[in-house]
C-alpha positions as CSV (number, residue, x, y, z in Angstrom):
1,M,95.6,-34.8,62.5
2,A,98.7,-32.7,62.3
3,I,100.6,-30.1,63.9
4,K,102.0,-27.3,62.1
5,Q,104.5,-24.8,63.2
6,H,103.6,-21.1,62.3
7,A,106.1,-19.2,64.0
8,K,109.0,-20.1,66.4
9,N,106.7,-20.7,69.7
10,K,103.3,-20.9,67.6
11,F,101.8,-24.4,66.7
12,E,98.4,-25.2,65.1
13,I,96.8,-28.4,66.0
14,R,94.4,-29.8,63.1
15,L,92.0,-32.7,64.0
16,W,89.5,-34.2,61.5
17,Y,86.5,-36.2,62.6
18,R,83.2,-37.2,61.7
19,L,80.0,-35.9,63.2
20,D,76.5,-37.1,62.0
21,G,78.0,-38.4,58.9
22,K,79.7,-35.5,58.0
23,R,83.6,-34.7,58.0
24,K,84.4,-31.8,60.6
25,K,87.6,-30.2,61.4
26,K,88.7,-29.1,64.9
27,T,91.8,-26.3,64.9
28,E,93.4,-24.8,67.8
29,I,96.7,-22.7,68.2
30,V,99.1,-23.6,70.9
31,Y,101.9,-21.4,71.9
32,G,104.8,-22.7,73.2
33,T,107.2,-26.1,72.5
34,E,106.4,-28.6,70.1
35,R,106.0,-31.2,73.1
36,K,103.2,-28.8,74.4
37,A,101.5,-28.9,71.2
38,Q,101.8,-32.5,70.9
39,A,100.4,-33.1,74.4
40,R,97.5,-30.7,73.5
41,E,96.7,-32.6,70.3
42,A,96.6,-35.9,72.6
43,E,94.1,-34.3,75.2
44,L,91.8,-33.1,72.1
45,K,91.7,-36.7,70.8
46,L,90.8,-38.1,74.1
47,E,88.2,-35.5,74.5
48,L,86.5,-35.9,70.9
49,R,86.8,-39.7,71.6
50,D,84.9,-39.2,75.0
51,R,82.6,-37.5,73.1
52,G,82.1,-40.4,70.5
53,T,83.1,-38.1,67.4
54,L,86.5,-39.5,66.9
55,R,85.8,-43.0,67.1
56,R,86.8,-45.0,64.0
57,E,83.7,-46.7,63.0
58,K,83.8,-50.2,63.0
59,P,83.8,-52.1,59.8
60,K,80.5,-54.2,59.7
61,E,81.0,-57.7,60.2
62,I,79.7,-59.6,57.4
63,P,77.8,-62.8,58.0
64,S,78.7,-66.2,56.0
65,F,75.9,-67.0,53.8
66,E,74.6,-69.5,55.9
67,A,73.7,-67.5,58.6
68,Y,72.6,-64.6,56.3
69,A,70.5,-67.0,54.3
70,W,68.4,-68.1,57.3
71,E,68.1,-64.5,58.5
72,W,67.0,-63.2,55.1
73,F,64.5,-66.5,55.2
74,D,62.9,-65.3,58.4
75,V,63.0,-61.6,57.9
76,W,62.0,-61.3,54.1
77,V,60.9,-64.6,52.6
78,T,58.3,-65.4,55.2
79,K,56.5,-61.7,54.9
80,H,56.4,-61.8,51.1
81,N,56.2,-65.1,49.5
82,K,53.0,-67.5,49.9
83,P,53.9,-70.8,51.7
84,S,54.5,-72.8,48.5
85,E,57.1,-70.2,47.5
86,Q,58.6,-70.5,51.1
87,D,59.0,-74.2,50.8
88,S,60.7,-73.8,47.4
89,K,63.0,-71.5,48.9
90,R,63.8,-73.1,51.7
91,N,64.5,-76.6,49.8
92,S,66.7,-74.2,47.4
93,L,68.6,-73.0,50.3
94,R,68.7,-76.2,52.5
95,L,69.5,-78.6,49.2
96,H,71.5,-76.3,47.2
97,L,72.4,-72.8,48.1
98,I,74.0,-73.3,51.5
99,P,76.1,-76.4,50.6
100,A,77.4,-74.4,47.9
101,F,78.0,-71.3,49.2
102,G,77.3,-71.6,53.2
103,R,81.2,-71.3,54.3
104,Y,81.9,-68.0,52.2
105,R,81.1,-64.6,54.0
106,L,78.5,-62.6,51.7
107,D,81.5,-60.4,50.4
108,E,83.5,-63.6,49.2
109,I,81.0,-64.7,46.6
110,T,81.8,-63.9,43.2
111,P,80.0,-64.3,39.5
112,F,82.9,-66.9,38.8
113,Q,81.5,-69.1,42.1
114,V,78.0,-68.5,40.9
115,E,79.0,-69.8,37.4
116,R,80.7,-72.6,38.5
117,F,77.7,-73.5,41.0
118,K,75.6,-73.1,37.8
119,G,78.0,-75.6,35.9
120,R,77.7,-78.0,38.6
121,Q,74.3,-78.0,39.1
122,L,73.9,-79.0,35.3
123,D,76.7,-81.5,35.5
124,K,74.2,-83.2,38.3
125,G,71.6,-83.4,35.7
126,Y,69.2,-80.8,36.9
127,A,67.1,-79.3,34.1
128,D,67.6,-75.6,33.1
129,S,64.8,-74.3,34.8
130,T,65.2,-76.2,38.1
131,V,69.0,-74.3,38.1
132,N,67.3,-71.1,37.2
133,I,65.1,-71.4,40.3
134,H,68.0,-71.5,42.8
135,L,69.9,-68.8,40.8
136,A,66.5,-66.5,41.2
137,C,66.4,-67.5,45.1
138,L,70.5,-66.8,45.4
139,S,69.8,-63.6,43.6
140,R,66.9,-62.3,45.6
141,A,68.9,-63.0,48.8
142,M,71.7,-61.0,47.4
143,R,69.5,-58.2,46.7
144,C,68.2,-57.7,49.8
145,A,71.9,-58.1,51.4
146,V,72.7,-55.3,49.0
147,A,69.5,-53.3,50.1
148,W,70.4,-53.8,53.6
149,K,73.7,-52.6,52.9
150,L,75.7,-55.7,53.9
151,L,77.1,-55.8,50.5
152,K,78.0,-53.1,47.7
153,H,76.9,-55.2,44.8
154,N,75.1,-58.5,43.7
155,P,77.5,-60.9,42.3
156,V,74.6,-62.7,40.5
157,D,73.7,-59.6,38.7
158,N,76.9,-60.5,36.4
159,V,75.4,-64.1,35.8
160,D,73.0,-65.3,32.8
161,F,70.2,-67.4,33.7
162,L,69.8,-70.4,31.3
163,S,67.2,-70.2,28.7
164,P,65.1,-73.3,29.2
165,Q,64.6,-75.7,26.6
166,N,61.1,-77.1,26.3
167,R,62.1,-80.6,25.5
168,S,58.8,-82.2,25.4
169,E,57.8,-82.6,21.6
170,I,54.0,-81.9,20.5
171,F,52.7,-84.4,18.1
172,L,49.6,-83.3,16.1
173,S,47.6,-86.4,14.9
174,E,46.3,-86.4,11.2
175,S,42.5,-85.8,11.3
């Protein structure tokens, strides 16, 4: 939004705005004083706002992980998973992920926080495969958030899953 003087009493008004996702320019020449050009610029801004083309897009409100997690569960998990998998994801959310990440907004969750979560789960004595189940649930929830344009990237993409160690030994008896 600018007023540019071309001659002694000639002013050009340029307004940039968005229409259907495309950037547009409105230009108008005003003859007279600079004050007259400023007044006309204000009128043009009001006209464009009334038509709804000059409004600044409000940034999307990014929900907390807890609010998003239950919405994701209702919208995505119940439609794409069998009941036993729904129970597993519900328990992962309720017992592990929401206590760890629930108070954060989605965009505040970082790979460092996910790594810290992974370490704390191991410190509590959970098996590698169990921690991987929780990470997989978190990763899927975040992938959906990216697909639904709530996030730009998935913080779990930068986190390595654990390689489960089979701790049971197999003994073969001699025949």
